[in-house]
N, CA, C and O atoms as a CHARMM CRD file, in Angstrom:
* protein
*
  372
    1    1 MET  N    106.36200  89.24300 102.84300 PROA 1      0.00000
    2    1 MET  CA   106.28900  89.37700 101.43000 PROA 1      0.00000
    3    1 MET  C    105.46200  88.17500 100.90200 PROA 1      0.00000
    4    1 MET  O    105.82100  87.03700 101.20500 PROA 1      0.00000
    5    2 PRO  N    104.38200  88.37800 100.13600 PROA 2      0.00000
    6    2 PRO  CA   103.57700  87.27400  99.67600 PROA 2      0.00000
    7    2 PRO  C    104.32300  86.48900  98.56900 PROA 2      0.00000
    8    2 PRO  O    105.27000  86.98400  97.95800 PROA 2      0.00000
    9    3 PHE  N    103.86100  85.27000  98.34600 PROA 3      0.00000
   10    3 PHE  CA   104.46800  84.40600  97.37000 PROA 3      0.00000
   11    3 PHE  C    104.35700  85.05200  95.96200 PROA 3      0.00000
   12    3 PHE  O    103.30700  85.59300  95.61800 PROA 3      0.00000
   13    4 GLY  N    105.41300  84.99500  95.16900 PROA 4      0.00000
   14    4 GLY  CA   105.37600  85.39900  93.75500 PROA 4      0.00000
   15    4 GLY  C    105.54200  86.89300  93.52200 PROA 4      0.00000
   16    4 GLY  O    105.18600  87.36800  92.44400 PROA 4      0.00000
   17    5 GLY  N    106.05700  87.64800  94.46300 PROA 5      0.00000
   18    5 GLY  CA   106.27900  89.09100  94.20000 PROA 5      0.00000
   19    5 GLY  C    106.50000  89.88600  95.44800 PROA 5      0.00000
   20    5 GLY  O    106.92000  89.36400  96.48000 PROA 5      0.00000
   21    6 GLY  N    106.21800  91.13800  95.33900 PROA 6      0.00000
   22    6 GLY  CA   106.47000  92.05600  96.43800 PROA 6      0.00000
   23    6 GLY  C    105.25300  92.22500  97.32400 PROA 6      0.00000
   24    6 GLY  O    104.31400  91.43300  97.25500 PROA 6      0.00000
   25    7 ASN  N    105.26500  93.23600  98.14300 PROA 7      0.00000
   26    7 ASN  CA   104.16000  93.53600  99.05500 PROA 7      0.00000
   27    7 ASN  C    103.05300  94.15900  98.26400 PROA 7      0.00000
   28    7 ASN  O    103.23600  94.54000  97.10700 PROA 7      0.00000
   29    8 GLN  N    101.84600  94.27000  98.91300 PROA 8      0.00000
   30    8 GLN  CA   100.70300  94.89600  98.28000 PROA 8      0.00000
   31    8 GLN  C    100.72300  96.38400  98.53100 PROA 8      0.00000
   32    8 GLN  O    101.09400  96.84100  99.61300 PROA 8      0.00000
   33    9 CYS  N    100.31100  97.15700  97.49600 PROA 9      0.00000
   34    9 CYS  CA   100.22200  98.61100  97.57900 PROA 9      0.00000
   35    9 CYS  C     99.09000  99.00200  98.55700 PROA 9      0.00000
   36    9 CYS  O     98.01800  98.39700  98.58900 PROA 9      0.00000
   37   10 GLY  N     99.39500 100.05700  99.35600 PROA 10     0.00000
   38   10 GLY  CA    98.43500 100.54900 100.29100 PROA 10     0.00000
   39   10 GLY  C     97.21800 101.21200  99.67500 PROA 10     0.00000
   40   10 GLY  O     96.21000 101.41000 100.35300 PROA 10     0.00000
   41   11 ARG  N     97.30000 101.55800  98.39800 PROA 11     0.00000
   42   11 ARG  CA    96.16200 102.20500  97.72900 PROA 11     0.00000
   43   11 ARG  C     95.40900 101.25400  96.78700 PROA 11     0.00000
   44   11 ARG  O     94.20100 101.05500  96.91700 PROA 11     0.00000
   45   12 CYS  N     96.14900 100.67900  95.84500 PROA 12     0.00000
   46   12 CYS  CA    95.47000  99.82000  94.78600 PROA 12     0.00000
   47   12 CYS  C     95.43800  98.37700  95.09000 PROA 12     0.00000
   48   12 CYS  O     94.75600  97.62200  94.39800 PROA 12     0.00000
   49   13 GLN  N     96.17200  97.92900  96.13700 PROA 13     0.00000
   50   13 GLN  CA    96.29400  96.57100  96.56200 PROA 13     0.00000
   51   13 GLN  C     96.97100  95.60000  95.53800 PROA 13     0.00000
   52   13 GLN  O     96.86200  94.38100  95.66900 PROA 13     0.00000
   53   14 LYS  N     97.65000  96.15300  94.55100 PROA 14     0.00000
   54   14 LYS  CA    98.36100  95.36600  93.58400 PROA 14     0.00000
   55   14 LYS  C     99.78900  95.15400  94.10800 PROA 14     0.00000
   56   14 LYS  O    100.23000  95.81400  95.04900 PROA 14     0.00000
   57   15 THR  N    100.47900  94.23400  93.48000 PROA 15     0.00000
   58   15 THR  CA   101.90800  93.90900  93.96400 PROA 15     0.00000
   59   15 THR  C    102.82700  95.08600  93.63100 PROA 15     0.00000
   60   15 THR  O    102.80100  95.64500  92.53500 PROA 15     0.00000
   61   16 VAL  N    103.62200  95.42500  94.61200 PROA 16     0.00000
   62   16 VAL  CA   104.60900  96.51400  94.47200 PROA 16     0.00000
   63   16 VAL  C    106.00400  95.86100  94.35800 PROA 16     0.00000
   64   16 VAL  O    106.45600  95.22600  95.31100 PROA 16     0.00000
   65   17 TYR  N    106.67500  96.00300  93.23700 PROA 17     0.00000
   66   17 TYR  CA   107.97500  95.47400  93.02300 PROA 17     0.00000
   67   17 TYR  C    109.07100  96.44800  93.48100 PROA 17     0.00000
   68   17 TYR  O    108.82300  97.64900  93.59500 PROA 17     0.00000
   69   18 PHE  N    110.22200  95.95900  93.72900 PROA 18     0.00000
   70   18 PHE  CA   111.34000  96.69600  94.31900 PROA 18     0.00000
   71   18 PHE  C    111.58200  98.02700  93.64400 PROA 18     0.00000
   72   18 PHE  O    111.76300  99.03900  94.32200 PROA 18     0.00000
   73   19 ALA  N    111.59000  98.04900  92.34500 PROA 19     0.00000
   74   19 ALA  CA   111.97700  99.30800  91.58100 PROA 19     0.00000
   75   19 ALA  C    110.95500 100.44300  91.75500 PROA 19     0.00000
   76   19 ALA  O    111.28100 101.60900  91.53500 PROA 19     0.00000
   77   20 GLU  N    109.72500 100.10000  92.14900 PROA 20     0.00000
   78   20 GLU  CA   108.67000 101.09700  92.26300 PROA 20     0.00000
   79   20 GLU  C    108.18600 101.25300  93.69400 PROA 20     0.00000
   80   20 GLU  O    107.13000 101.84200  93.92600 PROA 20     0.00000
   81   21 ASP  N    108.92900 100.74400  94.64400 PROA 21     0.00000
   82   21 ASP  CA   108.47600 100.72400  96.03700 PROA 21     0.00000
   83   21 ASP  C    108.76000 102.01500  96.79200 PROA 21     0.00000
   84   21 ASP  O    109.88300 102.52000  96.77900 PROA 21     0.00000
   85   22 VAL  N    107.72500 102.54500  97.45400 PROA 22     0.00000
   86   22 VAL  CA   107.86000 103.68100  98.32500 PROA 22     0.00000
   87   22 VAL  C    107.31800 103.21000  99.66600 PROA 22     0.00000
   88   22 VAL  O    106.19200 102.71800  99.74200 PROA 22     0.00000
   89   23 GLN  N    108.10900 103.35700 100.72300 PROA 23     0.00000
   90   23 GLN  CA   107.72400 102.89300 102.02900 PROA 23     0.00000
   91   23 GLN  C    107.18400 104.06300 102.89700 PROA 23     0.00000
   92   23 GLN  O    107.77200 105.14400 102.92700 PROA 23     0.00000
   93   24 CYS  N    106.07800 103.82600 103.58500 PROA 24     0.00000
   94   24 CYS  CA   105.52400 104.83700 104.44400 PROA 24     0.00000
   95   24 CYS  C    104.70100 104.11900 105.56000 PROA 24     0.00000
   96   24 CYS  O    103.78700 103.35600 105.24900 PROA 24     0.00000
   97   25 GLU  N    105.01500 104.35700 106.81000 PROA 25     0.00000
   98   25 GLU  CA   104.27800 103.79000 107.93400 PROA 25     0.00000
   99   25 GLU  C    104.23300 102.24700 107.84000 PROA 25     0.00000
  100   25 GLU  O    103.23800 101.61800 108.20000 PROA 25     0.00000
  101   26 GLY  N    105.32300 101.67100 107.35200 PROA 26     0.00000
  102   26 GLY  CA   105.36100 100.17700 107.31100 PROA 26     0.00000
  103   26 GLY  C    104.63800  99.55400 106.14800 PROA 26     0.00000
  104   26 GLY  O    104.56200  98.33000 106.03800 PROA 26     0.00000
  105   27 LYS  N    104.09300 100.40900 105.25500 PROA 27     0.00000
  106   27 LYS  CA   103.38700  99.87300 104.03600 PROA 27     0.00000
  107   27 LYS  C    104.18900 100.18300 102.82200 PROA 27     0.00000
  108   27 LYS  O    105.03000 101.08200 102.82800 PROA 27     0.00000
  109   28 SER  N    103.93000  99.43100 101.75700 PROA 28     0.00000
  110   28 SER  CA   104.51900  99.69300 100.48100 PROA 28     0.00000
  111   28 SER  C    103.51100 100.38800  99.57000 PROA 28     0.00000
  112   28 SER  O    102.31400 100.11200  99.64800 PROA 28     0.00000
  113   29 TRP  N    103.98400 101.28500  98.70700 PROA 29     0.00000
  114   29 TRP  CA   103.13400 102.00600  97.80700 PROA 29     0.00000
  115   29 TRP  C    103.84300 102.05900  96.43800 PROA 29     0.00000
  116   29 TRP  O    105.07200 102.11200  96.40000 PROA 29     0.00000
  117   30 HSD  N    103.12300 102.04600  95.34800 PROA 30     0.00000
  118   30 HSD  CA   103.64800 102.40300  94.04400 PROA 30     0.00000
  119   30 HSD  C    103.98700 103.86200  94.07900 PROA 30     0.00000
  120   30 HSD  O    103.33600 104.61200  94.80600 PROA 30     0.00000
  121   31 LYS  N    104.99500 104.32000  93.31500 PROA 31     0.00000
  122   31 LYS  CA   105.30800 105.68700  93.21100 PROA 31     0.00000
  123   31 LYS  C    104.11000 106.48300  92.68600 PROA 31     0.00000
  124   31 LYS  O    103.84400 107.59900  93.13300 PROA 31     0.00000
  125   32 SER  N    103.37100 105.86600  91.69600 PROA 32     0.00000
  126   32 SER  CA   102.19700 106.58200  91.12900 PROA 32     0.00000
  127   32 SER  C    100.98600 106.52800  92.03100 PROA 32     0.00000
  128   32 SER  O    100.04000 107.28400  91.80900 PROA 32     0.00000
  129   33 CYS  N    100.96400 105.65100  93.06400 PROA 33     0.00000
  130   33 CYS  CA    99.83600 105.61100  93.99700 PROA 33     0.00000
  131   33 CYS  C    100.11600 106.46100  95.22000 PROA 33     0.00000
  132   33 CYS  O     99.20000 106.71200  96.00400 PROA 33     0.00000
  133   34 PHE  N    101.33700 106.91100  95.41300 PROA 34     0.00000
  134   34 PHE  CA   101.72000 107.68600  96.60800 PROA 34     0.00000
  135   34 PHE  C    101.28900 109.09800  96.47600 PROA 34     0.00000
  136   34 PHE  O    102.13300 109.97900  96.31600 PROA 34     0.00000
  137   35 GLN  N     99.95300 109.37800  96.53700 PROA 35     0.00000
  138   35 GLN  CA    99.32100 110.66100  96.29200 PROA 35     0.00000
  139   35 GLN  C     98.33900 110.93100  97.43500 PROA 35     0.00000
  140   35 GLN  O     97.86800 110.02500  98.12200 PROA 35     0.00000
  141   36 CYS  N     98.05600 112.23400  97.59900 PROA 36     0.00000
  142   36 CYS  CA    97.05800 112.65800  98.54200 PROA 36     0.00000
  143   36 CYS  C     95.68300 112.06100  98.19600 PROA 36     0.00000
  144   36 CYS  O     95.25200 112.07600  97.04300 PROA 36     0.00000
  145   37 MET  N     95.00500 111.53100  99.24100 PROA 37     0.00000
  146   37 MET  CA    93.67300 110.94300  99.05300 PROA 37     0.00000
  147   37 MET  C     92.63100 111.96800  98.59000 PROA 37     0.00000
  148   37 MET  O     91.61900 111.57400  98.01100 PROA 37     0.00000
  149   38 VAL  N     92.84100 113.25300  98.82200 PROA 38     0.00000
  150   38 VAL  CA    91.81800 114.27200  98.48700 PROA 38     0.00000
  151   38 VAL  C     92.17100 114.91700  97.15400 PROA 38     0.00000
  152   38 VAL  O     91.37900 114.85100  96.21400 PROA 38     0.00000
  153   39 CYS  N     93.35800 115.54900  97.04900 PROA 39     0.00000
  154   39 CYS  CA    93.69700 116.32000  95.89700 PROA 39     0.00000
  155   39 CYS  C     94.58700 115.62000  94.84500 PROA 39     0.00000
  156   39 CYS  O     94.88400 116.18600  93.79300 PROA 39     0.00000
  157   40 ASN  N     94.99400 114.40600  95.14600 PROA 40     0.00000
  158   40 ASN  CA    95.86000 113.59400  94.25800 PROA 40     0.00000
  159   40 ASN  C     97.23000 114.22600  93.96000 PROA 40     0.00000
  160   40 ASN  O     97.84000 113.92600  92.93400 PROA 40     0.00000
  161   41 LYS  N     97.69800 115.07600  94.83400 PROA 41     0.00000
  162   41 LYS  CA    99.04300 115.68200  94.70800 PROA 41     0.00000
  163   41 LYS  C    100.06300 114.59800  95.02500 PROA 41     0.00000
  164   41 LYS  O     99.90500 113.85700  95.99600 PROA 41     0.00000
  165   42 SER  N    101.11800 114.50300  94.20100 PROA 42     0.00000
  166   42 SER  CA   102.20000 113.50300  94.49000 PROA 42     0.00000
  167   42 SER  C    102.91900 113.89600  95.77400 PROA 42     0.00000
  168   42 SER  O    103.17000 115.07100  96.03900 PROA 42     0.00000
  169   43 LEU  N    103.24200 112.86800  96.56700 PROA 43     0.00000
  170   43 LEU  CA   103.83000 113.10600  97.90200 PROA 43     0.00000
  171   43 LEU  C    105.22200 112.60200  97.99500 PROA 43     0.00000
  172   43 LEU  O    105.63900 111.79100  97.16800 PROA 43     0.00000
  173   44 ASP  N    105.97800 113.05800  98.99000 PROA 44     0.00000
  174   44 ASP  CA   107.28900 112.46500  99.29900 PROA 44     0.00000
  175   44 ASP  C    107.38100 112.49800 100.84800 PROA 44     0.00000
  176   44 ASP  O    106.43200 112.89200 101.52700 PROA 44     0.00000
  177   45 SER  N    108.49400 112.09300 101.36200 PROA 45     0.00000
  178   45 SER  CA   108.61500 111.91900 102.80000 PROA 45     0.00000
  179   45 SER  C    108.45500 113.23800 103.56600 PROA 45     0.00000
  180   45 SER  O    108.12700 113.21000 104.75200 PROA 45     0.00000
  181   46 THR  N    108.67200 114.36300 102.93800 PROA 46     0.00000
  182   46 THR  CA   108.54000 115.61600 103.61400 PROA 46     0.00000
  183   46 THR  C    107.14200 116.22100 103.54900 PROA 46     0.00000
  184   46 THR  O    106.82600 117.11400 104.33500 PROA 46     0.00000
  185   47 THR  N    106.30300 115.75700 102.63600 PROA 47     0.00000
  186   47 THR  CA   104.98200 116.37000 102.41900 PROA 47     0.00000
  187   47 THR  C    103.82300 115.42600 102.82600 PROA 47     0.00000
  188   47 THR  O    102.65700 115.80000 102.70100 PROA 47     0.00000
  189   48 VAL  N    104.13700 114.21300 103.30900 PROA 48     0.00000
  190   48 VAL  CA   103.05200 113.26900 103.62600 PROA 48     0.00000
  191   48 VAL  C    102.60000 113.44900 105.07400 PROA 48     0.00000
  192   48 VAL  O    103.38200 113.72800 105.98300 PROA 48     0.00000
  193   49 ALA  N    101.29600 113.27100 105.22500 PROA 49     0.00000
  194   49 ALA  CA   100.70800 113.23900 106.60700 PROA 49     0.00000
  195   49 ALA  C     99.76000 111.98800 106.60500 PROA 49     0.00000
  196   49 ALA  O     98.94900 111.81200 105.69600 PROA 49     0.00000
  197   50 VAL  N     99.89300 111.17300 107.60900 PROA 50     0.00000
  198   50 VAL  CA    99.13100 109.88400 107.66600 PROA 50     0.00000
  199   50 VAL  C     98.06900 109.95600 108.76400 PROA 50     0.00000
  200   50 VAL  O     98.30300 110.42800 109.87600 PROA 50     0.00000
  201   51 HSD  N     96.86600 109.45300 108.38000 PROA 51     0.00000
  202   51 HSD  CA    95.79800 109.28200 109.32100 PROA 51     0.00000
  203   51 HSD  C     95.20400 107.92100 109.09800 PROA 51     0.00000
  204   51 HSD  O     94.64000 107.65400 108.03700 PROA 51     0.00000
  205   52 VAL  N     95.32400 107.03000 110.11000 PROA 52     0.00000
  206   52 VAL  CA    94.94400 105.64400 110.01600 PROA 52     0.00000
  207   52 VAL  C     95.63600 105.01400 108.84700 PROA 52     0.00000
  208   52 VAL  O     96.86100 104.89600 108.86000 PROA 52     0.00000
  209   53 ASP  N     94.91200 104.60300 107.83500 PROA 53     0.00000
  210   53 ASP  CA    95.54300 103.95900 106.67600 PROA 53     0.00000
  211   53 ASP  C     95.52000 104.87200 105.44700 PROA 53     0.00000
  212   53 ASP  O     95.77400 104.39700 104.34000 PROA 53     0.00000
  213   54 GLU  N     95.23100 106.13900 105.60100 PROA 54     0.00000
  214   54 GLU  CA    95.14600 107.09300 104.45200 PROA 54     0.00000
  215   54 GLU  C     96.28800 108.06300 104.53900 PROA 54     0.00000
  216   54 GLU  O     96.74500 108.42600 105.62300 PROA 54     0.00000
  217   55 ILE  N     96.75500 108.49200 103.34300 PROA 55     0.00000
  218   55 ILE  CA    97.79800 109.45000 103.27300 PROA 55     0.00000
  219   55 ILE  C     97.29000 110.75400 102.63600 PROA 55     0.00000
  220   55 ILE  O     96.47900 110.70800 101.71200 PROA 55     0.00000
  221   56 TYR  N     97.74800 111.88900 103.10900 PROA 56     0.00000
  222   56 TYR  CA    97.30500 113.17900 102.65600 PROA 56     0.00000
  223   56 TYR  C     98.51200 114.09500 102.54700 PROA 56     0.00000
  224   56 TYR  O     99.54400 113.86600 103.17700 PROA 56     0.00000
  225   57 CYS  N     98.36500 115.15100 101.72700 PROA 57     0.00000
  226   57 CYS  CA    99.35600 116.25300 101.73600 PROA 57     0.00000
  227   57 CYS  C     99.06900 117.02100 103.03000 PROA 57     0.00000
  228   57 CYS  O     97.98200 116.90500 103.59600 PROA 57     0.00000
  229   58 LYS  N    100.01200 117.77700 103.48000 PROA 58     0.00000
  230   58 LYS  CA    99.87800 118.43900 104.78700 PROA 58     0.00000
  231   58 LYS  C     98.73700 119.46200 104.70600 PROA 58     0.00000
  232   58 LYS  O     98.07300 119.69000 105.71700 PROA 58     0.00000
  233   59 SER  N     98.48700 120.07000 103.58300 PROA 59     0.00000
  234   59 SER  CA    97.45400 121.05800 103.44500 PROA 59     0.00000
  235   59 SER  C     96.04200 120.40800 103.62600 PROA 59     0.00000
  236   59 SER  O     95.21100 120.91200 104.38100 PROA 59     0.00000
  237   60 CYS  N     95.80500 119.28600 102.91400 PROA 60     0.00000
  238   60 CYS  CA    94.47900 118.60800 103.00500 PROA 60     0.00000
  239   60 CYS  C     94.31800 118.00800 104.38500 PROA 60     0.00000
  240   60 CYS  O     93.21900 118.02700 104.94000 PROA 60     0.00000
  241   61 TYR  N     95.38700 117.47500 104.95000 PROA 61     0.00000
  242   61 TYR  CA    95.32300 116.90700 106.27900 PROA 61     0.00000
  243   61 TYR  C     94.88900 117.93900 107.31000 PROA 61     0.00000
  244   61 TYR  O     94.05900 117.67600 108.18100 PROA 61     0.00000
  245   62 GLY  N     95.48100 119.12300 107.18000 PROA 62     0.00000
  246   62 GLY  CA    95.11700 120.23500 108.10900 PROA 62     0.00000
  247   62 GLY  C     93.69400 120.68500 107.93100 PROA 62     0.00000
  248   62 GLY  O     93.03500 121.03200 108.91100 PROA 62     0.00000
  249   63 LYS  N     93.19400 120.69200 106.70300 PROA 63     0.00000
  250   63 LYS  CA    91.80400 121.10900 106.46300 PROA 63     0.00000
  251   63 LYS  C     90.84200 120.04500 106.95100 PROA 63     0.00000
  252   63 LYS  O     89.74800 120.38900 107.39900 PROA 63     0.00000
  253   64 LYS  N     91.18800 118.78800 106.88900 PROA 64     0.00000
  254   64 LYS  CA    90.30000 117.70800 107.25900 PROA 64     0.00000
  255   64 LYS  C     90.35600 117.38000 108.77900 PROA 64     0.00000
  256   64 LYS  O     89.32300 117.12500 109.39800 PROA 64     0.00000
  257   65 TYR  N     91.55500 117.39200 109.35700 PROA 65     0.00000
  258   65 TYR  CA    91.69700 116.95800 110.72900 PROA 65     0.00000
  259   65 TYR  C     92.21400 118.07500 111.68500 PROA 65     0.00000
  260   65 TYR  O     92.31700 117.86000 112.89200 PROA 65     0.00000
  261   66 GLY  N     92.52400 119.23100 111.14200 PROA 66     0.00000
  262   66 GLY  CA    93.05200 120.28000 111.97300 PROA 66     0.00000
  263   66 GLY  C     91.99000 120.98300 112.75300 PROA 66     0.00000
  264   66 GLY  O     90.81600 120.62800 112.64700 PROA 66     0.00000
  265   67 PRO  N     92.36100 121.99200 113.55500 PROA 67     0.00000
  266   67 PRO  CA    91.38600 122.72400 114.40900 PROA 67     0.00000
  267   67 PRO  C     90.36400 123.40300 113.53600 PROA 67     0.00000
  268   67 PRO  O     90.65200 123.84300 112.42300 PROA 67     0.00000
  269   68 LYS  N     89.14600 123.47800 114.07600 PROA 68     0.00000
  270   68 LYS  CA    88.02800 124.13200 113.35400 PROA 68     0.00000
  271   68 LYS  C     87.58200 125.35500 114.15300 PROA 68     0.00000
  272   68 LYS  O     87.80700 125.44600 115.36000 PROA 68     0.00000
  273   69 GLY  N     86.93800 126.30000 113.44400 PROA 69     0.00000
  274   69 GLY  CA    86.35800 127.42800 114.14100 PROA 69     0.00000
  275   69 GLY  C     87.01200 128.72400 113.76000 PROA 69     0.00000
  276   69 GLY  O     87.92400 128.73000 112.93300 PROA 69     0.00000
  277   70 TYR  N     86.57700 129.82400 114.33200 PROA 70     0.00000
  278   70 TYR  CA    87.02100 131.14700 114.04200 PROA 70     0.00000
  279   70 TYR  C     88.55400 131.27200 114.34200 PROA 70     0.00000
  280   70 TYR  O     89.01900 130.87700 115.41100 PROA 70     0.00000
  281   71 GLY  N     89.28000 131.80700 113.40700 PROA 71     0.00000
  282   71 GLY  CA    90.68100 132.09800 113.64200 PROA 71     0.00000
  283   71 GLY  C     91.60900 130.95000 113.17000 PROA 71     0.00000
  284   71 GLY  O     92.82600 131.09400 113.28600 PROA 71     0.00000
  285   72 PHE  N     91.10300 129.84800 112.65800 PROA 72     0.00000
  286   72 PHE  CA    91.88600 128.74500 112.25700 PROA 72     0.00000
  287   72 PHE  C     91.77900 128.55800 110.73600 PROA 72     0.00000
  288   72 PHE  O     90.79900 127.98800 110.25500 PROA 72     0.00000
  289   73 GLY  N     92.76200 129.02500 109.98900 PROA 73     0.00000
  290   73 GLY  CA    92.82500 128.78000 108.54400 PROA 73     0.00000
  291   73 GLY  C     91.96300 129.60200 107.65400 PROA 73     0.00000
  292   73 GLY  O     92.01700 129.43300 106.43600 PROA 73     0.00000
  293   74 GLY  N     91.14600 130.50900 108.20800 PROA 74     0.00000
  294   74 GLY  CA    90.31800 131.33700 107.36200 PROA 74     0.00000
  295   74 GLY  C     91.15200 132.45800 106.71600 PROA 74     0.00000
  296   74 GLY  O     90.93000 132.80300 105.55500 PROA 74     0.00000
  297   75 GLY  N     92.04200 132.98400 107.41200 PROA 75     0.00000
  298   75 GLY  CA    92.97100 134.01800 106.92600 PROA 75     0.00000
  299   75 GLY  C     92.32700 135.32000 106.76100 PROA 75     0.00000
  300   75 GLY  O     91.21600 135.40800 106.23900 PROA 75     0.00000
  301   76 ALA  N     92.99300 136.35600 107.19300 PROA 76     0.00000
  302   76 ALA  CA    92.66800 137.75300 107.03500 PROA 76     0.00000
  303   76 ALA  C     91.21900 138.06900 107.44800 PROA 76     0.00000
  304   76 ALA  O     90.56600 138.90400 106.82200 PROA 76     0.00000
  305   77 GLY  N     90.72300 137.40800 108.49300 PROA 77     0.00000
  306   77 GLY  CA    89.40400 137.70100 109.03400 PROA 77     0.00000
  307   77 GLY  C     88.26100 137.32800 108.17500 PROA 77     0.00000
  308   77 GLY  O     87.16700 137.85700 108.37600 PROA 77     0.00000
  309   78 THR  N     88.42800 136.44700 107.22300 PROA 78     0.00000
  310   78 THR  CA    87.35600 135.99200 106.35800 PROA 78     0.00000
  311   78 THR  C     86.57200 134.83900 107.01600 PROA 78     0.00000
  312   78 THR  O     87.09400 134.11600 107.86400 PROA 78     0.00000
  313   79 LEU  N     85.33100 134.69700 106.60600 PROA 79     0.00000
  314   79 LEU  CA    84.49300 133.63800 107.09600 PROA 79     0.00000
  315   79 LEU  C     84.22500 132.69300 105.94400 PROA 79     0.00000
  316   79 LEU  O     83.70900 133.12200 104.91200 PROA 79     0.00000
  317   80 SER  N     84.55300 131.43900 106.08600 PROA 80     0.00000
  318   80 SER  CA    84.35900 130.46800 105.07400 PROA 80     0.00000
  319   80 SER  C     83.08000 129.65700 105.34300 PROA 80     0.00000
  320   80 SER  O     82.85700 129.22500 106.47400 PROA 80     0.00000
  321   81 MET  N     82.26100 129.45100 104.34600 PROA 81     0.00000
  322   81 MET  CA    81.08600 128.63700 104.50300 PROA 81     0.00000
  323   81 MET  C     81.34200 127.20400 104.06600 PROA 81     0.00000
  324   81 MET  O     80.41200 126.39700 104.03800 PROA 81     0.00000
  325   82 ASP  N     82.54000 126.87900 103.73500 PROA 82     0.00000
  326   82 ASP  CA    82.94300 125.52900 103.32100 PROA 82     0.00000
  327   82 ASP  C     82.86300 124.63200 104.57700 PROA 82     0.00000
  328   82 ASP  O     83.54900 124.89100 105.56600 PROA 82     0.00000
  329   83 ARG  N     82.04200 123.60000 104.53400 PROA 83     0.00000
  330   83 ARG  CA    81.89000 122.70700 105.64900 PROA 83     0.00000
  331   83 ARG  C     82.69900 121.41100 105.47300 PROA 83     0.00000
  332   83 ARG  O     82.63900 120.51700 106.31700 PROA 83     0.00000
  333   84 GLY  N     83.46800 121.32100 104.34900 PROA 84     0.00000
  334   84 GLY  CA    84.34100 120.19400 104.17600 PROA 84     0.00000
  335   84 GLY  C     83.76700 118.95900 103.45500 PROA 84     0.00000
  336   84 GLY  O     84.34100 117.87000 103.47800 PROA 84     0.00000
  337   85 GLU  N     82.62600 119.18000 102.82400 PROA 85     0.00000
  338   85 GLU  CA    82.02700 118.01200 102.07100 PROA 85     0.00000
  339   85 GLU  C     82.98700 117.47700 100.98700 PROA 85     0.00000
  340   85 GLU  O     83.03000 116.26800 100.76000 PROA 85     0.00000
  341   86 GLY  N     83.73700 118.33500 100.33100 PROA 86     0.00000
  342   86 GLY  CA    84.71000 117.93100  99.35900 PROA 86     0.00000
  343   86 GLY  C     85.84100 117.05700  99.94100 PROA 86     0.00000
  344   86 GLY  O     86.51500 116.32700  99.21400 PROA 86     0.00000
  345   87 LEU  N     86.02700 117.15000 101.26000 PROA 87     0.00000
  346   87 LEU  CA    87.08300 116.39000 101.85200 PROA 87     0.00000
  347   87 LEU  C     86.50600 115.09100 102.47800 PROA 87     0.00000
  348   87 LEU  O     87.24000 114.32000 103.09700 PROA 87     0.00000
  349   88 GLY  N     85.25500 114.87600 102.31600 PROA 88     0.00000
  350   88 GLY  CA    84.61600 113.64600 102.85700 PROA 88     0.00000
  351   88 GLY  C     84.13800 113.74900 104.27600 PROA 88     0.00000
  352   88 GLY  O     83.89100 112.73600 104.92900 PROA 88     0.00000
  353   89 ILE  N     83.99900 115.01000 104.78100 PROA 89     0.00000
  354   89 ILE  CA    83.51000 115.24800 106.12000 PROA 89     0.00000
  355   89 ILE  C     82.01000 115.22400 106.07600 PROA 89     0.00000
  356   89 ILE  O     81.40500 115.94100 105.27800 PROA 89     0.00000
  357   90 LYS  N     81.37700 114.40300 106.92800 PROA 90     0.00000
  358   90 LYS  CA    79.91200 114.32600 106.95700 PROA 90     0.00000
  359   90 LYS  C     79.44200 114.91400 108.27000 PROA 90     0.00000
  360   90 LYS  O     79.99500 114.62000 109.33000 PROA 90     0.00000
  361   91 HSD  N     78.39200 115.76800 108.19100 PROA 91     0.00000
  362   91 HSD  CA    77.82800 116.42200 109.34400 PROA 91     0.00000
  363   91 HSD  C     76.47000 115.87700 109.68300 PROA 91     0.00000
  364   91 HSD  O     75.69900 115.54300 108.78400 PROA 91     0.00000
  365   92 GLU  N     76.14600 115.77300 110.98800 PROA 92     0.00000
  366   92 GLU  CA    74.80400 115.27200 111.39100 PROA 92     0.00000
  367   92 GLU  C     73.85400 116.41500 111.22000 PROA 92     0.00000
  368   92 GLU  O     74.21800 117.57800 111.39200 PROA 92     0.00000
  369   93 ALA  N     72.61700 116.08000 110.87600 PROA 93     0.00000
  370   93 ALA  CA    71.55000 117.08200 110.65200 PROA 93     0.00000
  371   93 ALA  C     70.99600 117.68000 111.90900 PROA 93     0.00000
  372   93 ALA  O     70.10400 118.52600 111.85000 PROA 93     0.00000
């Protein structure tokens, strides 16, 4: 715990005081900062998925880091042309 307050928030890097502290993967977060990095949905201990230092809802985590290709997440035999640019996925040319 740094001098003069609580730990630093994993998202905004500001001081997190006891009343607003949410713990995840050994880090402290403000309740208002404990949101999915992609869709900004509020998270709790049952809906959070962690990748390195980023937190996601399970849906966005699956879209960004889950299996790719035919038969995974397209549903009902549809073909999606979404390559994940909205999720921060970069493809080589």
